[in-house]
N, C-alpha and C positions, 0 to 999 in steps of 0.2 A: 817365142822361147828363146831366151839366151840365160847366163851367168855370170855371177863373179864371185868374187872370194876376197874376205876381208879377214886375215888370219887371227887377228889378235880376237876377234868378237867369235868367231866359229869355234876356235881354241878353246874358249871358255865353256859352251856350250857341248862339247864333242868330249872332254876330259870327264870320263865317266869313270876312269882307274882313281882319281885324284881323292884323296884323303877327304874333302869334305869337296860339296859341290856348290858351286858359286849362285849368287843373284838368279834367280830364276831359273836354275838348271834343275834337269830332271834328280831326282834323289831315291826315287822309288817305283815300283810297279811288278809286275809279274814278269818274271824272266830276266829283272834288272841284275846286274851284276856289278854295278857302280856305286858310288860313294852314297849311303844313306842318311848321312849329316849333311847339316848346312853350315856357312861360314856364318859368323857372328851377327845376330840381328836377323838373321830368315829362321824360318820353320820350315821341317818337311810336311807339306800339307796333301792329303790324299785328293785326288781329281778323280782318278777310276782305277779300274782293276790293274789296268796296264801303267799308270801313270800318276807319279807325284812329283811336287815341286816346289823349290826353296822359293819361299813368297817373304815379304818384308814381315816381322815380328818375332817376336820370341817365345811364346805362348805355348806351357807343356803341348806335346802332339797328342790328340785325341787317340785312346786305347784302342778305336776301331780303324786306325790307318794299315791299310794292307800296303805296307810299302817293306816291309823287313824281309830279307832274308831267311831269319831264324822265325817268320810267323808259322804258328801252327796250323798242321794242316786240317786240323778239328775244328777250326776257326766257324761258327755256327751261319749260316745264311744272316740271319739277323743282325750279326753282330757286326757286319760289313756296311757301311754307309749306302742307302738305296737313293741314287740320285737320277730326279726324273729325267728322261732321257732329252735332249735338245731337239728342236725340229728345224732345219733347214729350211729356209727360206726358197732359196736358188740351189738345185743341184743338177748337174749335168753336165756337158763336155765343150770342148771347143770344138769348131768346124774350120779347118783349113783347106784352102785353096785357092781362095779368091785375092789372094795376095801372093800367089807361086808365079814364078818366071819374073822375079823383081829385077832382072836386068835386062828385060825387055818390056819396053811401054810405048804403046797402049798395051800391046799383044792381044791375041786372038783368043776367046771364049773358046773352051775344049781342045785349044792345043798350048796355048801359055797358062792358061789359070782355069779355073773349074768351081762352081758354087756346090754348096750340100747337095746329097741324093736325097731327095724326099722319101724315097722308100727307107733308108737308113734312118732319117729323122721318125719317121712315122714308127717304126721298129722299135726305137729308144723310149718314143715317149709313151709307146704301150705299156713300156716295163716299167715307166714311172720318172723317169728324168724328166724336167721339166723348163731348162734353161740350156740355150745355145748360143755360144759367143762367135760371132760370123765374121772372119775374117775379110778385109780386102783392102785395096793400095789406093791410096791419097792420088797418086799419080794417076791413074786410069778413070777414079770418080771426077777429080777437077784437072786435066788433062794440060792447061796450058796456062797454070797459076792459080793458088787456093783461093782466090776471089772469083777464081770465074766460072761460068756456067756448068753444070755437071754433064757429060757425056751421057746421050739420051738411052745407048744400048747397053752401057755396063751397070747403070741405075737401074734401069728395067730388069735385069736377070738380078741384081743385087738385091731390089725389092720385092721380084717373085719369091726368092727364097727366104726374105722377111716375113713375108704375108703369110706363106705356108706354115713356119712355126708358129707364128701367134694365131691364125687363124684356127689352126688344132689344139690352142690353149695354152700353149709355150712361150716362156719367154726367149726372147731374142735380142743378144748384145751386138750392137752396133762396134765391130772392132777395127778401128784403122789401124792396121799391124806396121806402123810405119817407125817406131822407135824415136819420136821427137824429132824426125826427118822429113826432107821432101825430095825427091832426087836425091838424096845422101846426102844433102845439107841439113843441118841443123836449123830447126826453124827458130828464127829469133822475132820474127815480126809478130809480135801476139795481136795487132788488131786485124791482121789478115788470117791470123788461125781461128780468132773470133768470125769472122765472116764466115769461113768456111764451115764451122761448127753452125752458126744460124740457117745457112743455106743447107747443111743437111736436116738441122731438125725441122725445118720447116716440111720437108717431105714425109716426115712421121708423128706431125704433131698429135695426130689425131688416134695415133694407136698406143696405149697404157702399156701394152706388153713390151713394149720396144723398150731397150735400157740402153744408155750412150755411155759409150767408155772412150776418155779423152784421146789415148793414144795407147798403144803396145810399148811397154817397155822403154822408157826414157832412160839414157845411159850416158858417163861419160860427157856429162852437159853441167850448166851450171845450176846448183842447185837453186837459185832465185828464179833462172830463166822456168826451172820445173814448176816451181808455185805459181807465176805469170800465167805462162801456158795452160795449166789447169783451169785458173782461174776466168782465162779468157773463153776458154771453153764452155764453162758453166754459165759464163753473161751470155754467149751466143745462144745458147742453149734456150735458157730461161727466156731471152730478146724475142726468139721465134713463136714464142707460147706456149712454148712444152712446158706444160705446170704439173702432169701427175707423173712423168717418167723420172727413174732414177738415174743418177750419173755416178758412173765408176772412174775414179780418179786413180791414176798411176804414178808410181815414184821415180826417182833414180836410180843407179844401179841396178838398173833389170827390173825395178820394181820386187825385188826379192824380199822377203818376210823374213828373213835371218838377220839383213844387217838394216831392216825397215828404222827401230829404233834409235839409231845412231846415224843414219844417213839422212833420212826424209821428215825429220821431226818440224820443220818448217812449214808442211803441209797442215799441219793444225790449224792453219789461219786461213785456211779456205772458207769459205762463205758461200751460202746457198738461200736464197729467199724462201725456196719450198723447204729445206731441210731434208734433203733427198740426198746427200753424198755419201758414199759406201767407198771405202778406202780398198782397192782393189790390190794384192800380193800375190807374187807367185814363187812357189818352191819346188826346187827338185832336191832329190837325194843321195846324189852320187857325190864324188871326193869334192867336187868343185862347184855344185850345184848349178851345173849349166845345164844337166837334162842329156847330157851326151854319150853317158853309158850306162849301161844296163845294171851295174853294181849299186848298190848303197851301203852306205859306209858301216851300219850297222842296224840292228832289228828296233832301235830304240830313237834313228835320226829324225824320223817324222815328226814326233812329238818335240825335240831337242830344238827343232829348227825354228821353230814357231812361236815358242813361249814369250821371247821377247816382243815380238808384235802384238800378242796377248795383252801383256801388262801393258805396251802402249795404248791400245785400243781403250783398254777399261779405265786407265788414268785418264785420258783425255774425254771421254765419255762418246767415243766413236763408233761405228760399226764396219766389220771388214768382211771381205770376199777373198776366198783365195781362188782368184781367178786361173792359174795355170796349176796343175800336182800331175806326178806319175811316177810309177816305179817299173823297174826291170821285170822280165818274165821268170822270178826266182823266188824263193821262201822268204828271203832276208826281206826282200823287199815289199813283199805280201805283208810281212808284220809291220813293218816301216810305214808302209801307207795306212793299215789299221790303226797303229797308233797315232798317226796323223789325224786320220779321222777322229776319232774317238776324242782325240784333243780339243778340235774343233766342237764336236757337239756338245762335249762337256763345258764347253766354254761359249753355249751359242748366245748368251747375251751380248756377245759382243762378235761373234761370226755368222755370219747369215749364209753360208755356204761353200760350195768347192764345185769346181769343174775340172774334169780330167782334160788333159791334154794329150790327143786329140783325135777326133776323127776325119773324117774328109776321103772322099773317093779315091784319092790319089797316092796313097800311101805305102800301097804295096804291101812289102814285109818288115815297115818301120815297127822298131820294137816296142814303139808305144799306141800304135794305129788302134782307135775304138771303132772302127768301122764296122758292122754287122755285114755276115756271120764271123769271118773267118779273121778279123785285125789279131796282131798278136796280143796288143792289151785289151782287148774283147773279150778274148776267149779266155785270158789269163786273170782278167780282175772286173768282168760283169757281176760275177754273183756276189763277190765282196763289196763292191760299190751298190748293192742293189741295197742291201742290209741298211745303209744309211739314206734312203729315200723316205 
């Protein structure tokens, strides 16, 4: 998790008090107090009871649009559009720990890093969560170079965690939590990166419940390099013979959903012979989108920050996953998280699901911890998230 801010793009989405909402901005919904009309060429379109959006087109608004602050309280249930609720393919949590101790390589298991607790994973699976993104450090797996053989001990512990998840019927996402870097340096050798991924995919080639995540949150890098690294990972995975597994690609600028449609547009050029690319984005709801503060900007910010990404996915006929999201332990954030998930579910033709950041046994009192039974995020959000399973 990290964050960045592009002031102009965010200001457009956050300007709820403007006279007219901009393209793809929110324009209505339950408790919405901002603009309810759109700039020229756009119409306020009902998405669900919490969210309406300025979409291209100048057609008259439907009479059932549930966005206006003057909407009659006596509107019948039949008059409100009934949207068939979307169904997420993947819904679960990140599992942090294998990437901890990033200044100490290779480090010692149980001292500098840890893998997920099987009992915690089982608890979450029993509640219906079906996807777990497991972080690891490339420097610990390939200790002396990206193309070198993997460390047997680290690979064994990591594989044990992955196999526990998949043997229980859930999906395990392999997450090199490296930000496009290796020992702190930006990875520029795409051939070596492709070899790393071929070697890793070979270890899991026969496990269809494994998902490959090319790298966590590329940032402050050449946009073309991000494209080339993602393509190299795809090529390496498929060269290993892994045909059934999905590949989650990530973008520049910390893979932020709120800037995706102005930052990562070139990633539309990625190709996969198996046609199983999923675009993974991340989104936090604090003022700078970094996920470092417990306060959310407002109760509507969740949906506001992903509408541009939704439009990009649909316009380019792509599928996405919100690979990281979270909210602080307060009522405003709870409303914002609900709005975010409602938006994703209402647009489940392009959004395949979402993963909370994060579980893991070493979080202590971390504000987002989703570790059962007492993690702050788990206590505050488990009941909310289970509504979307």
